[in-house]
C-alpha positions in Angstrom: 22.1 4.3 18.3 23.9 1.3 16.8 23.2 0.3 13.3 22.4 -3.2 11.9 22.5 -5.0 8.6 19.4 -7.1 7.9 18.7 -9.7 5.2 15.0 -10.5 4.7 13.9 -13.8 3.3 10.3 -14.2 2.0 8.1 -17.2 2.1 7.0 -19.6 -0.6 5.6 -16.8 -2.7 9.2 -16.0 -3.4 9.2 -12.2 -3.6 11.3 -10.1 -1.3 8.8 -7.2 -1.7 6.7 -8.9 0.9 9.0 -7.3 3.4 8.8 -3.7 2.1 6.3 -2.4 4.6 8.4 -3.7 7.5 11.7 -2.4 6.1 10.2 1.1 5.6 9.4 1.2 9.4 13.0 0.5 10.5 15.6 3.2 11.2 16.8 4.8 8.0 20.4 4.2 8.8 20.0 0.4 9.1 21.0 -1.4 6.0 18.3 -3.7 4.9 17.7 -5.8 1.8 15.1 -8.4 0.8 15.9 -11.4 -1.4 13.8 -12.9 -4.1 14.0 -16.7 -4.0 14.7 -18.5 -7.2 12.1 -21.1 -8.2 9.4 -19.8 -6.0 6.4 -17.8 -7.1 7.3 -15.7 -10.2 11.0 -15.8 -9.5 13.0 -17.6 -12.3 14.5 -20.9 -11.3 18.2 -21.6 -11.1 19.9 -24.9 -12.0 21.8 -24.8 -8.7 18.7 -24.4 -6.6 16.7 -27.7 -6.6 15.9 -28.2 -2.9 15.4 -26.1 0.2 18.9 -27.0 1.3 20.3 -25.6 -1.9 18.0 -22.6 -1.4 19.6 -22.0 2.0 23.0 -22.3 0.3 21.9 -19.7 -2.2 20.7 -17.3 0.4 24.0 -17.7 2.4 25.9 -16.8 -0.7 24.1 -13.5 -0.8 25.2 -12.5 2.7 28.4 -10.5 2.6 29.0 -10.1 6.3 27.6 -11.3 9.6 24.2 -9.7 10.3 20.6 -10.2 11.1 18.6 -12.8 9.2 14.8 -12.4 9.0 12.6 -15.1 7.6 8.9 -15.4 6.9 6.9 -18.7 6.7 8.9 -21.2 4.6 11.7 -18.5 4.5 11.8 -19.0 8.3 12.6 -22.7 7.8 15.3 -21.7 5.3 16.7 -19.2 7.8 16.8 -21.8 10.5 18.6 -24.3 8.2 21.0 -21.5 7.1 21.8 -20.5 10.7 22.6 -24.1 11.6 24.9 -24.6 8.7 26.4 -21.1 8.4 26.5 -19.8 12.0 29.3 -17.4 11.2 26.9 -15.4 9.0 24.1 -14.8 11.5 24.3 -12.5 14.6 20.5 -12.5 15.3 17.6 -14.5 13.9 14.0 -13.3 13.4 11.3 -15.7 12.4 7.7 -14.8 11.5 5.2 -17.6 11.5 7.9 -20.1 10.3 6.3 -23.0 8.5 9.0 -25.6 9.3 11.8 -26.5 11.6 9.8 -28.8 13.9 7.2 -31.5 13.2 4.4 -29.3 11.8 1.8 -32.0 11.6 2.0 -32.6 15.3 0.8 -29.1 15.8 -2.2 -29.5 13.5 -0.9 -27.2 10.8 -2.9 -26.6 7.6 -0.9 -28.1 4.7 -0.6 -25.3 2.1 1.0 -27.6 -0.5 -2.1 -29.1 -2.2 -3.6 -25.7 -2.9 -0.2 -24.4 -4.2 0.0 -27.4 -6.5 -3.5 -26.9 -7.9 -3.0 -23.2 -8.4 0.4 -23.7 -10.2 0.7 -27.1 -11.8 4.0 -26.1 -13.3 5.5 -25.4 -9.9 8.8 -27.4 -9.4 8.2 -30.4 -7.2 11.0 -29.6 -4.8 9.2 -26.5 -3.7 6.3 -28.7 -2.4 8.5 -31.1 -0.5 8.0 -31.4 3.2 10.6 -29.5 5.2 13.0 -31.5 7.4 12.5 -31.7 11.1 15.3 -29.7 12.7 14.1 -29.9 16.3 17.0 -32.0 17.5 19.5 -29.5 16.2 17.9 -26.2 17.4 19.8 -26.2 20.7 22.9 -25.4 18.6 21.6 -22.0 17.6 23.2 -19.7 20.2 22.3 -16.3 18.8 19.3 -14.3 20.0 16.1 -15.3 18.2 12.9 -13.3 18.0 9.7 -15.2 17.1 6.8 -13.1 15.7 3.6 -15.0 15.5 -0.1 -14.7 15.0 -2.1 -16.4 17.7 -4.5 -18.1 15.3 -2.6 -18.8 12.2 -3.7 -22.2 10.7 -0.6 -22.6 8.6 1.8 -22.1 11.5 -0.1 -22.5 14.7 1.1 -20.8 17.9 2.2 -24.2 19.2 5.0 -24.2 16.6 6.3 -20.9 18.0 6.1 -22.3 21.6 8.0 -25.4 20.6 10.7 -23.3 18.9 10.9 -21.0 21.9 11.4 -24.0 24.2 14.1 -25.5 22.0 16.1 -22.4 21.0 18.3 -21.3 23.9 17.9 -17.5 23.5 14.4 -17.1 22.0 11.7 -14.6 22.8 8.1 -14.7 21.5 6.0 -11.8 20.5 2.4 -12.5 19.4 -0.4 -10.6 17.6 -4.0 -11.5 18.1 -4.7 -12.5 14.4 -5.3 -15.4 12.1 -3.3 -13.7 9.3 -0.3 -15.8 8.0 1.0 -12.5 6.7 0.8 -10.9 10.1 4.3 -9.2 9.9 3.3 -7.4 6.7 -0.3 -6.6 7.9 1.1 -5.3 11.2 4.2 -3.8 9.8 4.7 -0.9 12.3 4.3 -3.2 15.3 6.5 -5.9 13.8 9.2 -3.4 12.9 9.1 -2.0 16.5 9.4 -5.5 17.9 12.5 -6.1 15.7 14.0 -2.8 16.6 13.5 -3.4 20.3 14.8 -6.9 20.1 18.0 -5.9 18.3 18.8 -2.9 20.5 18.2 -5.0 23.7 20.4 -8.0 22.5 23.3 -6.2 20.9 26.7 -7.4 22.2 
């Protein structure tokens, strides 16, 4: 069986540990690592990360060789931006309920930012900025893309995934009947199996 190297990017909570249940379900000889995101959640800020674009630059700097990039929620948006700007680093892209990349408001998404601001008044303002609409650029992502989505997620509705699938040249969509924005973690064995099957079926 071929082996893969996977970099996991969490959402706006910032902690790579979000991905631990999924990583444990993947083949033991696959190299995986999950990044903490500076300035998000309890992760200390960095002076050189003051925007989501700079966050994508930071994540790119942690990737040593071309491999699989897996992003959840806002980390999915960061992963899309990174793939567009650093295509040489990404062989496959996996997005779980990405909360950005297209016009989210058009899909009736629930805006999580007001609650995040009230729960953490000290949160850096850049972390609450709207993500850029990358829709017009998504056709440039030529690598295989797996979209893992909950069917009833209010933060990233299924319509977001369907638009991404239509705009990304090599995308496939896997859905779970759920309203859980943390569906990849909640359904870790199934999510890991979907990732495993996707990578084995799309290897060069």
